[in-house]
mmCIF file of the N, C-alpha and C atoms, coordinates in Angstrom:
data_MODEL
# 
_entry.id   MODEL 
# 
loop_
_atom_site.group_PDB 
_atom_site.id 
_atom_site.type_symbol 
_atom_site.label_atom_id 
_atom_site.label_alt_id 
_atom_site.label_comp_id 
_atom_site.label_asym_id 
_atom_site.label_entity_id 
_atom_site.label_seq_id 
_atom_site.pdbx_PDB_ins_code 
_atom_site.Cartn_x 
_atom_site.Cartn_y 
_atom_site.Cartn_z 
_atom_site.occupancy 
_atom_site.B_iso_or_equiv 
_atom_site.pdbx_formal_charge 
_atom_site.auth_seq_id 
_atom_site.auth_comp_id 
_atom_site.auth_asym_id 
_atom_site.auth_atom_id 
_atom_site.pdbx_PDB_model_num 
ATOM 1   N N  . MET A 1 1  ? 11.868 3.160   -6.295  1.00 0.00 ? 1  MET A N  1 
ATOM 2   C CA . MET A 1 1  ? 11.701 2.520   -6.932  1.00 0.00 ? 1  MET A CA 1 
ATOM 3   C C  . MET A 1 1  ? 11.710 0.861   -6.592  1.00 0.00 ? 1  MET A C  1 
ATOM 4   N N  . SER A 1 2  ? 10.329 0.597   -6.603  1.00 0.00 ? 2  SER A N  1 
ATOM 5   C CA . SER A 1 2  ? 10.099 -1.174  -6.507  1.00 0.00 ? 2  SER A CA 1 
ATOM 6   C C  . SER A 1 2  ? 10.677 -1.768  -7.367  1.00 0.00 ? 2  SER A C  1 
ATOM 7   N N  . LYS A 1 3  ? 11.418 -3.275  -6.866  1.00 0.00 ? 3  LYS A N  1 
ATOM 8   C CA . LYS A 1 3  ? 11.845 -4.081  -7.743  1.00 0.00 ? 3  LYS A CA 1 
ATOM 9   C C  . LYS A 1 3  ? 10.516 -5.343  -8.087  1.00 0.00 ? 3  LYS A C  1 
ATOM 10  N N  . ASP A 1 4  ? 10.014 -5.495  -9.261  1.00 0.00 ? 4  ASP A N  1 
ATOM 11  C CA . ASP A 1 4  ? 9.122  -6.663  -9.732  1.00 0.00 ? 4  ASP A CA 1 
ATOM 12  C C  . ASP A 1 4  ? 9.569  -7.557  -10.527 1.00 0.00 ? 4  ASP A C  1 
ATOM 13  N N  . HIS A 1 5  ? 10.472 -8.362  -10.219 1.00 0.00 ? 5  HIS A N  1 
ATOM 14  C CA . HIS A 1 5  ? 11.215 -9.347  -10.925 1.00 0.00 ? 5  HIS A CA 1 
ATOM 15  C C  . HIS A 1 5  ? 10.088 -10.611 -11.348 1.00 0.00 ? 5  HIS A C  1 
ATOM 16  N N  . GLY A 1 6  ? 9.259  -10.460 -11.088 1.00 0.00 ? 6  GLY A N  1 
ATOM 17  C CA . GLY A 1 6  ? 8.196  -11.588 -11.636 1.00 0.00 ? 6  GLY A CA 1 
ATOM 18  C C  . GLY A 1 6  ? 7.039  -11.021 -12.018 1.00 0.00 ? 6  GLY A C  1 
ATOM 19  N N  . ALA A 1 7  ? 7.080  -9.529  -12.629 1.00 0.00 ? 7  ALA A N  1 
ATOM 20  C CA . ALA A 1 7  ? 6.084  -9.116  -13.678 1.00 0.00 ? 7  ALA A CA 1 
ATOM 21  C C  . ALA A 1 7  ? 6.228  -9.877  -14.723 1.00 0.00 ? 7  ALA A C  1 
ATOM 22  N N  . LEU A 1 8  ? 4.909  -9.749  -15.357 1.00 0.00 ? 8  LEU A N  1 
ATOM 23  C CA . LEU A 1 8  ? 4.550  -10.615 -16.965 1.00 0.00 ? 8  LEU A CA 1 
ATOM 24  C C  . LEU A 1 8  ? 3.935  -9.249  -17.407 1.00 0.00 ? 8  LEU A C  1 
ATOM 25  N N  . PHE A 1 9  ? 4.249  -9.315  -18.678 1.00 0.00 ? 9  PHE A N  1 
ATOM 26  C CA . PHE A 1 9  ? 3.931  -8.096  -19.555 1.00 0.00 ? 9  PHE A CA 1 
ATOM 27  C C  . PHE A 1 9  ? 2.948  -8.679  -20.834 1.00 0.00 ? 9  PHE A C  1 
ATOM 28  N N  . ARG A 1 10 ? 1.867  -8.197  -21.143 1.00 0.00 ? 10 ARG A N  1 
ATOM 29  C CA . ARG A 1 10 ? 1.458  -8.405  -22.612 1.00 0.00 ? 10 ARG A CA 1 
ATOM 30  C C  . ARG A 1 10 ? 2.398  -8.012  -23.326 1.00 0.00 ? 10 ARG A C  1 
ATOM 31  N N  . PRO A 1 11 ? 2.037  -8.469  -24.917 1.00 0.00 ? 11 PRO A N  1 
ATOM 32  C CA . PRO A 1 11 ? 3.013  -8.184  -25.925 1.00 0.00 ? 11 PRO A CA 1 
ATOM 33  C C  . PRO A 1 11 ? 2.785  -6.431  -26.268 1.00 0.00 ? 11 PRO A C  1 
ATOM 34  N N  . GLU A 1 12 ? 1.632  -6.157  -26.206 1.00 0.00 ? 12 GLU A N  1 
ATOM 35  C CA . GLU A 1 12 ? 1.050  -4.862  -26.725 1.00 0.00 ? 12 GLU A CA 1 
ATOM 36  C C  . GLU A 1 12 ? 1.813  -3.839  -25.500 1.00 0.00 ? 12 GLU A C  1 
ATOM 37  N N  . LEU A 1 13 ? 2.203  -4.411  -24.328 1.00 0.00 ? 13 LEU A N  1 
ATOM 38  C CA . LEU A 1 13 ? 3.122  -3.407  -23.262 1.00 0.00 ? 13 LEU A CA 1 
ATOM 39  C C  . LEU A 1 13 ? 4.463  -3.487  -23.568 1.00 0.00 ? 13 LEU A C  1 
ATOM 40  N N  . ILE A 1 14 ? 4.595  -4.682  -23.881 1.00 0.00 ? 14 ILE A N  1 
ATOM 41  C CA . ILE A 1 14 ? 6.149  -4.634  -24.137 1.00 0.00 ? 14 ILE A CA 1 
ATOM 42  C C  . ILE A 1 14 ? 6.473  -4.109  -25.333 1.00 0.00 ? 14 ILE A C  1 
ATOM 43  N N  . GLY A 1 15 ? 5.288  -3.550  -26.463 1.00 0.00 ? 15 GLY A N  1 
ATOM 44  C CA . GLY A 1 15 ? 5.369  -2.971  -27.430 1.00 0.00 ? 15 GLY A CA 1 
ATOM 45  C C  . GLY A 1 15 ? 5.588  -1.687  -27.273 1.00 0.00 ? 15 GLY A C  1 
ATOM 46  N N  . ALA A 1 16 ? 4.847  -1.026  -26.070 1.00 0.00 ? 16 ALA A N  1 
ATOM 47  C CA . ALA A 1 16 ? 4.641  0.379   -25.756 1.00 0.00 ? 16 ALA A CA 1 
ATOM 48  C C  . ALA A 1 16 ? 5.894  0.640   -25.003 1.00 0.00 ? 16 ALA A C  1 
ATOM 49  N N  . MET A 1 17 ? 6.403  -0.326  -24.055 1.00 0.00 ? 17 MET A N  1 
ATOM 50  C CA . MET A 1 17 ? 7.349  0.256   -23.717 1.00 0.00 ? 17 MET A CA 1 
ATOM 51  C C  . MET A 1 17 ? 9.013  0.397   -24.798 1.00 0.00 ? 17 MET A C  1 
ATOM 52  N N  . ASP A 1 18 ? 8.913  -0.540  -25.609 1.00 0.00 ? 18 ASP A N  1 
ATOM 53  C CA . ASP A 1 18 ? 10.139 -0.683  -26.621 1.00 0.00 ? 18 ASP A CA 1 
ATOM 54  C C  . ASP A 1 18 ? 9.772  0.655   -27.211 1.00 0.00 ? 18 ASP A C  1 
ATOM 55  N N  . ASP A 1 19 ? 8.513  1.346   -27.466 1.00 0.00 ? 19 ASP A N  1 
ATOM 56  C CA . ASP A 1 19 ? 8.358  2.572   -28.147 1.00 0.00 ? 19 ASP A CA 1 
ATOM 57  C C  . ASP A 1 19 ? 8.789  3.778   -27.525 1.00 0.00 ? 19 ASP A C  1 
ATOM 58  N N  . ALA A 1 20 ? 8.405  3.677   -26.229 1.00 0.00 ? 20 ALA A N  1 
ATOM 59  C CA . ALA A 1 20 ? 8.436  4.717   -25.215 1.00 0.00 ? 20 ALA A CA 1 
ATOM 60  C C  . ALA A 1 20 ? 10.182 4.969   -25.348 1.00 0.00 ? 20 ALA A C  1 
ATOM 61  N N  . LEU A 1 21 ? 10.910 3.675   -25.306 1.00 0.00 ? 21 LEU A N  1 
ATOM 62  C CA . LEU A 1 21 ? 12.462 3.452   -24.799 1.00 0.00 ? 21 LEU A CA 1 
ATOM 63  C C  . LEU A 1 21 ? 13.055 4.273   -26.110 1.00 0.00 ? 21 LEU A C  1 
ATOM 64  N N  . GLN A 1 22 ? 12.904 3.936   -27.454 1.00 0.00 ? 22 GLN A N  1 
ATOM 65  C CA . GLN A 1 22 ? 13.401 4.338   -28.825 1.00 0.00 ? 22 GLN A CA 1 
ATOM 66  C C  . GLN A 1 22 ? 13.046 5.781   -28.794 1.00 0.00 ? 22 GLN A C  1 
ATOM 67  N N  . LYS A 1 23 ? 11.654 6.016   -28.610 1.00 0.00 ? 23 LYS A N  1 
ATOM 68  C CA . LYS A 1 23 ? 11.471 7.441   -28.927 1.00 0.00 ? 23 LYS A CA 1 
ATOM 69  C C  . LYS A 1 23 ? 12.428 8.431   -27.767 1.00 0.00 ? 23 LYS A C  1 
ATOM 70  N N  . THR A 1 24 ? 12.265 7.902   -26.373 1.00 0.00 ? 24 THR A N  1 
ATOM 71  C CA . THR A 1 24 ? 13.275 8.889   -25.478 1.00 0.00 ? 24 THR A CA 1 
ATOM 72  C C  . THR A 1 24 ? 14.766 8.902   -25.939 1.00 0.00 ? 24 THR A C  1 
ATOM 73  N N  . VAL A 1 25 ? 15.064 7.635   -26.267 1.00 0.00 ? 25 VAL A N  1 
ATOM 74  C CA . VAL A 1 25 ? 16.561 7.691   -26.610 1.00 0.00 ? 25 VAL A CA 1 
ATOM 75  C C  . VAL A 1 25 ? 16.635 8.588   -28.025 1.00 0.00 ? 25 VAL A C  1 
ATOM 76  N N  . ALA A 1 26 ? 16.000 8.679   -28.946 1.00 0.00 ? 26 ALA A N  1 
ATOM 77  C CA . ALA A 1 26 ? 16.091 9.254   -30.175 1.00 0.00 ? 26 ALA A CA 1 
ATOM 78  C C  . ALA A 1 26 ? 15.971 11.042  -29.761 1.00 0.00 ? 26 ALA A C  1 
ATOM 79  N N  . THR A 1 27 ? 15.457 11.110  -28.689 1.00 0.00 ? 27 THR A N  1 
ATOM 80  C CA . THR A 1 27 ? 15.542 12.966  -28.215 1.00 0.00 ? 27 THR A CA 1 
ATOM 81  C C  . THR A 1 27 ? 16.684 12.939  -27.700 1.00 0.00 ? 27 THR A C  1 
ATOM 82  N N  . LEU A 1 28 ? 17.724 12.467  -27.613 1.00 0.00 ? 28 LEU A N  1 
ATOM 83  C CA . LEU A 1 28 ? 18.659 12.912  -26.564 1.00 0.00 ? 28 LEU A CA 1 
ATOM 84  C C  . LEU A 1 28 ? 19.960 12.989  -27.624 1.00 0.00 ? 28 LEU A C  1 
ATOM 85  N N  . PRO A 1 29 ? 20.694 14.077  -27.274 1.00 0.00 ? 29 PRO A N  1 
ATOM 86  C CA . PRO A 1 29 ? 21.869 14.483  -28.283 1.00 0.00 ? 29 PRO A CA 1 
ATOM 87  C C  . PRO A 1 29 ? 23.141 13.097  -28.157 1.00 0.00 ? 29 PRO A C  1 
ATOM 88  N N  . GLU A 1 30 ? 23.540 12.719  -29.525 1.00 0.00 ? 30 GLU A N  1 
ATOM 89  C CA . GLU A 1 30 ? 24.314 11.803  -29.545 1.00 0.00 ? 30 GLU A CA 1 
ATOM 90  C C  . GLU A 1 30 ? 25.864 12.256  -28.944 1.00 0.00 ? 30 GLU A C  1 
ATOM 91  N N  . PRO A 1 31 ? 26.782 11.040  -28.371 1.00 0.00 ? 31 PRO A N  1 
ATOM 92  C CA . PRO A 1 31 ? 26.316 9.839   -28.014 1.00 0.00 ? 31 PRO A CA 1 
ATOM 93  C C  . PRO A 1 31 ? 25.610 10.067  -26.967 1.00 0.00 ? 31 PRO A C  1 
ATOM 94  N N  . VAL A 1 32 ? 24.466 8.602   -26.499 1.00 0.00 ? 32 VAL A N  1 
ATOM 95  C CA . VAL A 1 32 ? 23.661 8.274   -25.310 1.00 0.00 ? 32 VAL A CA 1 
ATOM 96  C C  . VAL A 1 32 ? 24.629 7.382   -25.260 1.00 0.00 ? 32 VAL A C  1 
ATOM 97  N N  . SER A 1 33 ? 24.958 7.588   -23.507 1.00 0.00 ? 33 SER A N  1 
ATOM 98  C CA . SER A 1 33 ? 25.559 6.283   -22.520 1.00 0.00 ? 33 SER A CA 1 
ATOM 99  C C  . SER A 1 33 ? 24.865 5.130   -22.575 1.00 0.00 ? 33 SER A C  1 
ATOM 100 N N  . SER A 1 34 ? 25.376 4.190   -22.374 1.00 0.00 ? 34 SER A N  1 
ATOM 101 C CA . SER A 1 34 ? 24.369 3.134   -22.094 1.00 0.00 ? 34 SER A CA 1 
ATOM 102 C C  . SER A 1 34 ? 24.052 3.087   -20.688 1.00 0.00 ? 34 SER A C  1 
ATOM 103 N N  . THR A 1 35 ? 24.446 3.897   -19.780 1.00 0.00 ? 35 THR A N  1 
ATOM 104 C CA . THR A 1 35 ? 24.155 3.797   -18.168 1.00 0.00 ? 35 THR A CA 1 
ATOM 105 C C  . THR A 1 35 ? 22.704 4.633   -18.776 1.00 0.00 ? 35 THR A C  1 
ATOM 106 N N  . VAL A 1 36 ? 22.637 5.591   -19.522 1.00 0.00 ? 36 VAL A N  1 
ATOM 107 C CA . VAL A 1 36 ? 21.726 6.491   -19.847 1.00 0.00 ? 36 VAL A CA 1 
ATOM 108 C C  . VAL A 1 36 ? 20.230 5.648   -20.203 1.00 0.00 ? 36 VAL A C  1 
ATOM 109 N N  . VAL A 1 37 ? 20.894 4.901   -21.294 1.00 0.00 ? 37 VAL A N  1 
ATOM 110 C CA . VAL A 1 37 ? 19.839 3.998   -21.917 1.00 0.00 ? 37 VAL A CA 1 
ATOM 111 C C  . VAL A 1 37 ? 19.159 3.158   -20.655 1.00 0.00 ? 37 VAL A C  1 
ATOM 112 N N  . GLN A 1 38 ? 20.150 2.591   -19.991 1.00 0.00 ? 38 GLN A N  1 
ATOM 113 C CA . GLN A 1 38 ? 19.606 1.627   -18.629 1.00 0.00 ? 38 GLN A CA 1 
ATOM 114 C C  . GLN A 1 38 ? 18.631 2.159   -18.043 1.00 0.00 ? 38 GLN A C  1 
ATOM 115 N N  . ASP A 1 39 ? 19.239 3.463   -17.376 1.00 0.00 ? 39 ASP A N  1 
ATOM 116 C CA . ASP A 1 39 ? 18.240 4.522   -16.399 1.00 0.00 ? 39 ASP A CA 1 
ATOM 117 C C  . ASP A 1 39 ? 17.135 4.346   -17.004 1.00 0.00 ? 39 ASP A C  1 
ATOM 118 N N  . LEU A 1 40 ? 17.056 5.343   -18.385 1.00 0.00 ? 40 LEU A N  1 
ATOM 119 C CA . LEU A 1 40 ? 15.495 5.378   -19.058 1.00 0.00 ? 40 LEU A CA 1 
ATOM 120 C C  . LEU A 1 40 ? 14.737 3.785   -19.061 1.00 0.00 ? 40 LEU A C  1 
ATOM 121 N N  . ALA A 1 41 ? 15.207 2.928   -19.478 1.00 0.00 ? 41 ALA A N  1 
ATOM 122 C CA . ALA A 1 41 ? 14.790 1.314   -19.681 1.00 0.00 ? 41 ALA A CA 1 
ATOM 123 C C  . ALA A 1 41 ? 14.274 1.171   -18.414 1.00 0.00 ? 41 ALA A C  1 
ATOM 124 N N  . THR A 1 42 ? 15.069 1.571   -17.267 1.00 0.00 ? 42 THR A N  1 
ATOM 125 C CA . THR A 1 42 ? 14.347 1.296   -15.965 1.00 0.00 ? 42 THR A CA 1 
ATOM 126 C C  . THR A 1 42 ? 13.513 1.967   -15.491 1.00 0.00 ? 42 THR A C  1 
ATOM 127 N N  . SER A 1 43 ? 13.453 3.146   -15.893 1.00 0.00 ? 43 SER A N  1 
ATOM 128 C CA . SER A 1 43 ? 12.210 4.005   -15.508 1.00 0.00 ? 43 SER A CA 1 
ATOM 129 C C  . SER A 1 43 ? 11.110 3.729   -16.097 1.00 0.00 ? 43 SER A C  1 
ATOM 130 N N  . ILE A 1 44 ? 11.145 3.437   -17.406 1.00 0.00 ? 44 ILE A N  1 
ATOM 131 C CA . ILE A 1 44 ? 10.099 2.964   -18.029 1.00 0.00 ? 44 ILE A CA 1 
ATOM 132 C C  . ILE A 1 44 ? 9.402  1.746   -17.578 1.00 0.00 ? 44 ILE A C  1 
ATOM 133 N N  . LEU A 1 45 ? 10.100 0.679   -17.402 1.00 0.00 ? 45 LEU A N  1 
ATOM 134 C CA . LEU A 1 45 ? 9.904  -0.573  -16.901 1.00 0.00 ? 45 LEU A CA 1 
ATOM 135 C C  . LEU A 1 45 ? 8.866  -0.497  -15.689 1.00 0.00 ? 45 LEU A C  1 
ATOM 136 N N  . GLN A 1 46 ? 9.395  0.715   -14.708 1.00 0.00 ? 46 GLN A N  1 
ATOM 137 C CA . GLN A 1 46 ? 8.834  0.937   -13.275 1.00 0.00 ? 46 GLN A CA 1 
ATOM 138 C C  . GLN A 1 46 ? 7.412  1.383   -13.479 1.00 0.00 ? 46 GLN A C  1 
ATOM 139 N N  . HIS A 1 47 ? 7.367  2.434   -14.475 1.00 0.00 ? 47 HIS A N  1 
ATOM 140 C CA . HIS A 1 47 ? 5.982  2.932   -15.096 1.00 0.00 ? 47 HIS A CA 1 
ATOM 141 C C  . HIS A 1 47 ? 4.951  1.773   -15.653 1.00 0.00 ? 47 HIS A C  1 
ATOM 142 N N  . ALA A 1 48 ? 5.608  1.181   -16.105 1.00 0.00 ? 48 ALA A N  1 
ATOM 143 C CA . ALA A 1 48 ? 4.694  -0.065  -16.851 1.00 0.00 ? 48 ALA A CA 1 
ATOM 144 C C  . ALA A 1 48 ? 4.298  -1.112  -15.588 1.00 0.00 ? 48 ALA A C  1 
ATOM 145 N N  . ILE A 1 49 ? 5.109  -1.450  -14.550 1.00 0.00 ? 49 ILE A N  1 
ATOM 146 C CA . ILE A 1 49 ? 4.770  -1.996  -13.619 1.00 0.00 ? 49 ILE A CA 1 
ATOM 147 C C  . ILE A 1 49 ? 3.550  -1.454  -12.732 1.00 0.00 ? 49 ILE A C  1 
ATOM 148 N N  . ASP A 1 50 ? 3.575  -0.192  -12.548 1.00 0.00 ? 50 ASP A N  1 
ATOM 149 C CA . ASP A 1 50 ? 2.619  0.663   -11.883 1.00 0.00 ? 50 ASP A CA 1 
ATOM 150 C C  . ASP A 1 50 ? 1.357  0.915   -12.720 1.00 0.00 ? 50 ASP A C  1 
ATOM 151 N N  . GLY A 1 51 ? 1.330  0.411   -13.466 1.00 0.00 ? 51 GLY A N  1 
ATOM 152 C CA . GLY A 1 51 ? 0.137  0.333   -14.719 1.00 0.00 ? 51 GLY A CA 1 
ATOM 153 C C  . GLY A 1 51 ? 0.102  1.373   -15.648 1.00 0.00 ? 51 GLY A C  1 
ATOM 154 N N  . ASN A 1 52 ? 1.160  2.233   -16.148 1.00 0.00 ? 52 ASN A N  1 
ATOM 155 C CA . ASN A 1 52 ? 1.244  3.025   -16.954 1.00 0.00 ? 52 ASN A CA 1 
ATOM 156 C C  . ASN A 1 52 ? 1.131  2.157   -18.221 1.00 0.00 ? 52 ASN A C  1 
ATOM 157 N N  . THR A 1 53 ? 0.336  2.250   -19.150 1.00 0.00 ? 53 THR A N  1 
ATOM 158 C CA . THR A 1 53 ? 0.334  1.956   -20.316 1.00 0.00 ? 53 THR A CA 1 
ATOM 159 C C  . THR A 1 53 ? 0.748  2.744   -21.662 1.00 0.00 ? 53 THR A C  1 
ATOM 160 N N  . ASN A 1 54 ? 0.693  3.726   -21.572 1.00 0.00 ? 54 ASN A N  1 
ATOM 161 C CA . ASN A 1 54 ? 0.807  4.718   -22.650 1.00 0.00 ? 54 ASN A CA 1 
ATOM 162 C C  . ASN A 1 54 ? 2.219  5.176   -22.984 1.00 0.00 ? 54 ASN A C  1 
ATOM 163 N N  . ALA A 1 55 ? 2.612  4.796   -24.186 1.00 0.00 ? 55 ALA A N  1 
ATOM 164 C CA . ALA A 1 55 ? 4.112  5.282   -24.625 1.00 0.00 ? 55 ALA A CA 1 
ATOM 165 C C  . ALA A 1 55 ? 4.837  6.419   -24.487 1.00 0.00 ? 55 ALA A C  1 
ATOM 166 N N  . GLU A 1 56 ? 3.688  7.334   -24.500 1.00 0.00 ? 56 GLU A N  1 
ATOM 167 C CA . GLU A 1 56 ? 4.089  8.815   -24.831 1.00 0.00 ? 56 GLU A CA 1 
ATOM 168 C C  . GLU A 1 56 ? 4.480  9.372   -23.194 1.00 0.00 ? 56 GLU A C  1 
ATOM 169 N N  . ASP A 1 57 ? 3.505  8.668   -22.292 1.00 0.00 ? 57 ASP A N  1 
ATOM 170 C CA . ASP A 1 57 ? 3.643  9.142   -21.067 1.00 0.00 ? 57 ASP A CA 1 
ATOM 171 C C  . ASP A 1 57 ? 4.627  8.676   -20.400 1.00 0.00 ? 57 ASP A C  1 
ATOM 172 N N  . MET A 1 58 ? 5.041  7.298   -20.765 1.00 0.00 ? 58 MET A N  1 
ATOM 173 C CA . MET A 1 58 ? 6.506  6.569   -20.223 1.00 0.00 ? 58 MET A CA 1 
ATOM 174 C C  . MET A 1 58 ? 7.636  7.176   -20.871 1.00 0.00 ? 58 MET A C  1 
ATOM 175 N N  . SER A 1 59 ? 7.593  7.676   -22.071 1.00 0.00 ? 59 SER A N  1 
ATOM 176 C CA . SER A 1 59 ? 8.760  8.376   -22.395 1.00 0.00 ? 59 SER A CA 1 
ATOM 177 C C  . SER A 1 59 ? 8.573  9.596   -21.775 1.00 0.00 ? 59 SER A C  1 
ATOM 178 N N  . ARG A 1 60 ? 7.759  10.326  -21.760 1.00 0.00 ? 60 ARG A N  1 
ATOM 179 C CA . ARG A 1 60 ? 7.972  11.621  -21.070 1.00 0.00 ? 60 ARG A CA 1 
ATOM 180 C C  . ARG A 1 60 ? 8.436  11.763  -19.657 1.00 0.00 ? 60 ARG A C  1 
ATOM 181 N N  . LEU A 1 61 ? 8.142  11.206  -18.676 1.00 0.00 ? 61 LEU A N  1 
ATOM 182 C CA . LEU A 1 61 ? 8.342  10.586  -17.378 1.00 0.00 ? 61 LEU A CA 1 
ATOM 183 C C  . LEU A 1 61 ? 9.582  10.489  -17.203 1.00 0.00 ? 61 LEU A C  1 
ATOM 184 N N  . ALA A 1 62 ? 10.016 9.275   -18.189 1.00 0.00 ? 62 ALA A N  1 
ATOM 185 C CA . ALA A 1 62 ? 11.368 8.772   -17.941 1.00 0.00 ? 62 ALA A CA 1 
ATOM 186 C C  . ALA A 1 62 ? 12.391 10.114  -18.303 1.00 0.00 ? 62 ALA A C  1 
ATOM 187 N N  . LEU A 1 63 ? 12.009 10.928  -19.211 1.00 0.00 ? 63 LEU A N  1 
ATOM 188 C CA . LEU A 1 63 ? 12.927 11.833  -19.555 1.00 0.00 ? 63 LEU A CA 1 
ATOM 189 C C  . LEU A 1 63 ? 12.912 13.104  -18.370 1.00 0.00 ? 63 LEU A C  1 
ATOM 190 N N  . LEU A 1 64 ? 11.929 13.176  -17.655 1.00 0.00 ? 64 LEU A N  1 
ATOM 191 C CA . LEU A 1 64 ? 11.815 14.085  -16.671 1.00 0.00 ? 64 LEU A CA 1 
ATOM 192 C C  . LEU A 1 64 ? 12.701 13.459  -15.348 1.00 0.00 ? 64 LEU A C  1 
ATOM 193 N N  . GLU A 1 65 ? 12.481 12.013  -15.272 1.00 0.00 ? 65 GLU A N  1 
ATOM 194 C CA . GLU A 1 65 ? 13.239 11.664  -14.128 1.00 0.00 ? 65 GLU A CA 1 
ATOM 195 C C  . GLU A 1 65 ? 14.979 11.405  -14.300 1.00 0.00 ? 65 GLU A C  1 
ATOM 196 N N  . LEU A 1 66 ? 15.071 11.502  -15.736 1.00 0.00 ? 66 LEU A N  1 
ATOM 197 C CA . LEU A 1 66 ? 16.244 11.756  -16.135 1.00 0.00 ? 66 LEU A CA 1 
ATOM 198 C C  . LEU A 1 66 ? 17.281 13.150  -15.835 1.00 0.00 ? 66 LEU A C  1 
ATOM 199 N N  . GLN A 1 67 ? 16.305 14.031  -15.806 1.00 0.00 ? 67 GLN A N  1 
ATOM 200 C CA . GLN A 1 67 ? 16.838 15.533  -15.627 1.00 0.00 ? 67 GLN A CA 1 
ATOM 201 C C  . GLN A 1 67 ? 16.907 15.688  -14.454 1.00 0.00 ? 67 GLN A C  1 
ATOM 202 N N  . LEU A 1 68 ? 16.119 15.194  -13.265 1.00 0.00 ? 68 LEU A N  1 
ATOM 203 C CA . LEU A 1 68 ? 16.287 15.218  -11.945 1.00 0.00 ? 68 LEU A CA 1 
ATOM 204 C C  . LEU A 1 68 ? 17.379 14.415  -11.477 1.00 0.00 ? 68 LEU A C  1 
ATOM 205 N N  . LYS A 1 69 ? 18.164 13.504  -12.209 1.00 0.00 ? 69 LYS A N  1 
ATOM 206 C CA . LYS A 1 69 ? 19.146 12.808  -11.743 1.00 0.00 ? 69 LYS A CA 1 
ATOM 207 C C  . LYS A 1 69 ? 20.370 13.849  -11.639 1.00 0.00 ? 69 LYS A C  1 
# 
């Protein structure tokens, strides 16, 4: 996964990333560790950097990546 610390996001994309993270965390059984939340956020951020703007897709892909870990 590449790191792009200079990435800028439109407000709509930030909203989509936030929605994706909230929906993804809500699907997991409690308690969800901060490490898991950070891993999901990193995955969603990377998908946004790669050009994915769909919250559902970002959420689904983040969950798949979490399962593979």
